[in-house]
C-alpha positions as CSV (number, residue, x, y, z in Angstrom):
1,M,20.5,-1.2,5.2
2,N,19.6,1.6,2.9
3,G,18.5,-0.9,0.3
4,V,16.3,-2.7,2.8
5,S,14.7,0.5,4.0
6,L,14.0,1.5,0.4
7,L,12.0,-1.7,-0.1
8,G,9.9,-0.9,2.9
9,Y,8.0,2.0,1.2
10,T,4.4,1.4,0.4
11,R,4.8,1.9,-3.3
12,A,7.4,-0.9,-3.4
13,Y,4.9,-3.3,-1.9
14,I,2.2,-2.1,-4.3
15,A,4.5,-2.9,-7.2
16,I,5.3,-6.4,-5.9
17,A,1.6,-7.1,-5.3
18,A,0.7,-5.9,-8.9
19,L,3.4,-8.1,-10.2
20,L,1.9,-11.1,-8.4
21,V,-1.6,-10.2,-9.6
22,F,-1.0,-9.7,-13.3
23,A,2.3,-11.4,-14.1
24,L,1.7,-14.6,-12.2
25,R,-2.1,-14.6,-12.2
26,L,-2.3,-14.9,-8.5
27,R,-5.8,-13.7,-7.4
28,P,-5.1,-13.6,-3.7
29,A,-2.5,-10.8,-4.3
30,V,-5.5,-8.5,-5.0
31,A,-6.3,-8.7,-1.3
32,L,-2.7,-7.7,-0.6
33,L,-3.3,-4.3,-2.3
34,V,-6.3,-3.8,0.0
35,L,-4.3,-4.8,3.1
36,I,-1.5,-2.3,2.1
37,G,-3.9,0.6,1.9
38,L,-5.7,-0.4,5.1
39,C,-2.4,-0.6,7.0
40,G,-1.3,2.9,5.7
41,A,-4.5,4.4,7.1
42,F,-4.2,2.8,10.5
43,T,-0.5,3.9,10.7
44,D,-1.5,7.5,10.1
45,I,-4.1,7.4,12.9
46,A,-1.7,5.8,15.3
47,K,1.0,8.3,14.5
48,A,-1.4,11.2,15.2
49,A,-2.7,9.6,18.4
50,A,0.8,9.0,19.8
51,A,2.5,12.1,18.4
52,T,6.0,11.0,19.5
53,P,9.1,12.5,17.8
54,R,11.5,10.5,15.8
55,P,15.0,10.0,17.2
56,D,16.4,12.6,14.9
57,W,13.9,15.2,16.1
58,S,14.2,14.6,19.8
59,S,14.7,17.4,22.3
60,E,18.3,16.3,22.8
61,G,19.1,16.8,19.2
62,P,19.5,14.4,16.2
63,V,20.8,11.0,16.8
64,Q,23.9,9.9,15.0
65,A,22.7,7.5,12.3
66,L,25.0,4.6,11.6
67,S,24.4,4.7,7.9
68,L,26.7,6.7,5.6
69,F,23.6,8.2,4.0
70,G,21.7,8.7,7.2
71,R,21.8,12.5,7.1
72,E,20.4,12.7,3.6
73,L,17.6,10.3,4.5
74,R,16.7,12.3,7.6
75,E,16.5,15.6,5.6
76,R,14.5,14.3,2.7
77,T,11.0,15.7,1.9
78,A,7.8,13.8,1.4
79,D,7.9,10.4,-0.3
80,T,5.4,11.2,-3.0
81,P,3.3,14.2,-4.2
82,T,0.3,12.6,-2.4
83,Q,2.0,12.2,1.0
84,M,3.2,14.5,3.7
85,E,6.4,13.8,5.5
86,D,5.7,13.6,9.2
87,D,7.9,14.1,12.3
88,Y,6.2,11.4,14.3
89,G,8.1,8.2,15.0
90,F,5.5,5.9,16.6
91,P,4.7,3.6,14.9
92,S,7.1,2.9,12.1
93,G,5.3,3.0,8.8
94,H,8.0,0.9,7.1
95,V,7.6,-1.8,9.7
96,S,3.8,-1.7,9.8
97,A,3.6,-2.0,6.0
98,T,6.2,-4.8,6.0
99,T,4.4,-6.7,8.7
100,A,1.0,-6.4,7.0
101,F,2.4,-7.4,3.6
102,M,4.4,-10.4,4.8
103,V,1.8,-11.8,7.2
104,G,-0.9,-11.2,4.6
105,L,1.2,-13.0,2.0
106,A,1.8,-15.9,4.3
107,L,-1.9,-16.3,5.1
108,L,-3.2,-15.8,1.6
109,F,-0.8,-18.3,0.0
110,K,-0.9,-20.7,3.0
111,W,2.9,-20.7,3.6
112,K,4.4,-23.4,5.6
113,R,7.1,-23.1,8.3
114,R,9.9,-22.0,5.9
115,G,7.7,-19.3,4.4
116,W,6.8,-17.9,7.9
117,S,10.4,-17.9,8.9
118,L,11.2,-15.9,5.8
119,A,8.4,-13.4,6.7
120,I,9.7,-13.0,10.2
121,V,13.3,-12.5,9.1
122,W,12.3,-9.8,6.6
123,I,10.2,-8.0,9.3
124,V,13.1,-8.0,11.7
125,L,15.5,-6.9,9.1
126,M,13.3,-4.0,8.2
127,A,13.0,-3.0,11.9
128,L,16.7,-3.1,12.3
129,S,17.3,-1.0,9.2
130,R,15.0,1.8,10.4
131,M,16.8,1.9,13.7
132,Y,20.2,1.7,12.0
133,L,19.3,4.7,9.9
134,G,18.3,6.7,13.0
135,R,14.7,7.0,12.0
136,H,13.0,5.1,14.8
137,F,13.4,3.9,18.4
138,L,12.9,0.3,19.4
139,G,9.4,1.1,20.6
140,D,8.5,2.6,17.2
141,V,9.3,-0.5,15.3
142,V,7.5,-2.7,17.9
143,G,4.5,-0.5,17.4
144,G,4.8,-0.9,13.7
145,V,4.6,-4.6,14.1
146,A,1.5,-4.2,16.3
147,V,-0.3,-1.9,13.8
148,G,0.5,-4.2,10.9
149,L,-1.0,-7.1,12.8
150,V,-4.1,-5.1,13.6
151,A,-4.5,-4.3,9.9
152,V,-4.2,-8.0,9.1
153,V,-6.8,-9.0,11.8
154,V,-9.3,-6.3,10.6
155,G,-8.7,-7.2,6.9
156,F,-9.2,-11.0,7.4
157,A,-11.8,-10.9,10.1
158,A,-14.0,-7.9,9.2
159,L,-13.3,-7.4,5.5
160,Q,-12.9,-11.2,4.8
161,L,-10.0,-10.7,2.4
162,T,-9.6,-14.4,2.1
163,H,-13.0,-14.7,0.6
164,L,-12.4,-11.7,-1.6
165,A,-9.3,-13.3,-3.1
166,G,-11.2,-16.5,-3.8
167,E,-14.5,-15.1,-5.0
168,L,-13.2,-13.0,-7.9
169,R,-13.9,-15.7,-10.3
170,A,-17.3,-16.3,-8.7
171,H,-18.3,-12.6,-9.2
172,H,-19.6,-12.3,-5.6
173,P,-19.4,-8.5,-4.8
174,W,-20.1,-8.5,-1.1
175,P,-16.5,-8.6,0.2
176,A,-15.6,-5.8,-2.2
177,H,-18.5,-3.8,-0.9
178,R,-17.2,-4.1,2.6
179,V,-13.9,-2.8,1.5
180,M,-15.5,0.1,-0.3
181,T,-17.5,1.0,2.7
182,V,-14.5,1.2,5.0
183,A,-12.5,3.0,2.4
184,T,-15.3,5.6,1.9
185,V,-15.5,6.2,5.7
186,L,-11.7,6.7,6.0
187,A,-11.7,9.0,2.9
188,G,-14.4,11.1,4.6
189,G,-12.3,11.3,7.8
190,A,-9.3,12.4,5.7
191,L,-11.3,15.3,4.2
192,L,-13.2,16.3,7.4
193,V,-10.6,15.9,10.2
194,G,-7.4,15.2,8.4
195,L,-7.1,11.6,9.5
196,P,-5.9,9.4,8.0
197,D,-3.6,11.1,5.6
198,A,-5.3,12.0,2.3
199,G,-2.7,10.1,0.3
200,D,-3.2,6.9,2.3
201,A,-7.0,7.2,2.4
202,G,-7.0,7.8,-1.3
203,R,-4.8,4.8,-2.0
204,L,-7.3,2.5,-0.1
205,L,-10.3,4.1,-1.8
206,G,-8.7,3.7,-5.3
207,T,-7.9,0.1,-4.6
208,A,-11.4,-0.5,-3.3
209,I,-12.9,0.9,-6.6
210,G,-10.5,-1.2,-8.6
211,V,-11.4,-4.4,-6.7
212,L,-15.1,-3.7,-7.1
213,V,-14.5,-3.5,-10.9
214,L,-12.4,-6.7,-10.9
215,V,-15.2,-8.6,-9.2
216,H,-17.4,-8.1,-12.3
217,H,-14.5,-8.3,-14.9
218,D,-12.4,-11.3,-14.3
219,V,-9.1,-10.5,-16.1
220,F,-7.6,-13.8,-15.2
221,E,-9.8,-16.1,-17.4
222,S,-8.2,-15.1,-20.7
223,A,-4.7,-14.4,-19.6
224,T,-3.4,-17.9,-19.7
225,S,0.0,-17.3,-21.5
226,R,3.1,-15.4,-20.4
227,S,2.6,-12.9,-23.2
228,A,-1.0,-12.3,-22.2
229,R,0.0,-11.8,-18.6
230,A,2.8,-9.4,-19.7
231,I,0.1,-7.3,-21.6
232,L,-2.0,-7.1,-18.4
233,L,1.0,-6.1,-16.4
234,L,2.1,-3.4,-18.9
235,S,-1.5,-2.0,-19.1
236,A,-1.7,-1.8,-15.3
237,A,1.7,0.0,-15.2
238,A,0.6,2.3,-18.0
239,G,-2.7,3.1,-16.4
240,F,-1.1,3.9,-13.0
241,G,1.7,6.0,-14.6
242,A,-0.6,8.0,-16.8
243,A,-3.0,8.8,-13.9
244,W,-0.1,9.6,-11.6
245,W,1.4,12.0,-14.2
246,V,-1.9,13.8,-14.8
247,M,-2.6,14.3,-11.1
248,S,1.0,15.4,-10.4
249,L,0.5,18.2,-12.9
250,V,-2.8,19.2,-11.3
251,L,-1.2,19.3,-7.8
252,R,1.5,21.6,-9.0
253,H,-1.0,24.3,-9.8
254,A,-3.5,23.5,-7.1
255,D,-5.1,26.0,-4.8
256,P,-3.7,25.4,-1.2
257,S,-7.3,25.5,0.1
258,S,-8.2,22.4,-1.8
259,A,-4.9,20.6,-1.2
260,S,-6.4,17.7,0.8
261,A,-9.2,17.0,-1.7
262,L,-6.7,17.0,-4.6
263,R,-4.2,14.9,-2.7
264,L,-7.0,12.4,-2.1
265,A,-7.9,12.4,-5.8
266,A,-4.3,12.2,-6.8
267,S,-4.0,9.0,-4.8
268,V,-7.4,7.5,-5.8
269,L,-7.0,7.7,-9.5
270,P,-3.6,6.0,-10.0
271,N,-4.5,3.1,-7.6
272,A,-7.9,2.7,-9.2
273,A,-6.3,2.8,-12.7
274,L,-3.9,0.0,-11.7
275,L,-6.7,-2.4,-11.6
276,I,-9.4,-0.9,-13.8
277,V,-7.3,-0.5,-17.0
278,P,-6.4,-4.2,-17.2
279,A,-10.0,-5.1,-16.3
280,Y,-11.4,-3.1,-19.3
281,L,-8.6,-4.2,-21.7
282,P,-10.4,-5.7,-24.7
283,R,-10.2,-9.5,-24.5
284,R,-9.3,-9.9,-28.1
285,I,-6.1,-8.0,-27.4
286,V,-5.2,-10.4,-24.5
287,R,-6.2,-13.5,-26.5
288,A,-4.0,-12.3,-29.4
289,F,-1.0,-13.3,-27.5
290,P,-1.1,-17.1,-27.1
């Protein structure tokens, strides 16, 4: 169950989506990156609105986790330098991210019954793992499913992520502009009122910037071979890692008064670099690997 739970972190789904985008040349997976960021922002807002404690912080004392490593997981700090560990249990962020990712994957790639069954099994398994580890009540994981579904509905109905995935090669910018507008509004909320979390708002804004760049720089046209796709994937990982390293250094010496703005920037830059660096990679380099 520990392994299942570890795969439920947002960064794990970002890595999988990036692999689908660049290693397999699957354009629809770009929309998954947007969906992941949108779901994270909605989860933050729902957590603040409900403000319910986790099982291990209840008034009756910590629950006894079934996992051997439950205590260590309960006492850990924030997941990343750009995120703050919260005490709120509803809704489960792992389950909301898993729901948004799996349902989005099924819709974007037009999965049949077997694919949908796999998606449901993984969502249920993630929910069970979070309760098994003593991190959430049943209501928390049900709420996570609900928030994930809301993110999917907003993403596909309002932001038209299906069209975004299909229009990259057509260079139509309007779906990307919708994503950018929503991301900018949420980033403003993170800076002004603290909702959503600056790290999650920054992730969505960085992805929106990267998607807008990809609309005008189709990286998929020339990456027809496995070697070329590997180059794109490595450049995306290098861009993300370099930006993350730089911003982590900045955060260590940051003034506490500007923490929110810096955490926002620290999340924007790596996620933008993930898509922008491959987009601006010289085509002669990509074509050099037949």
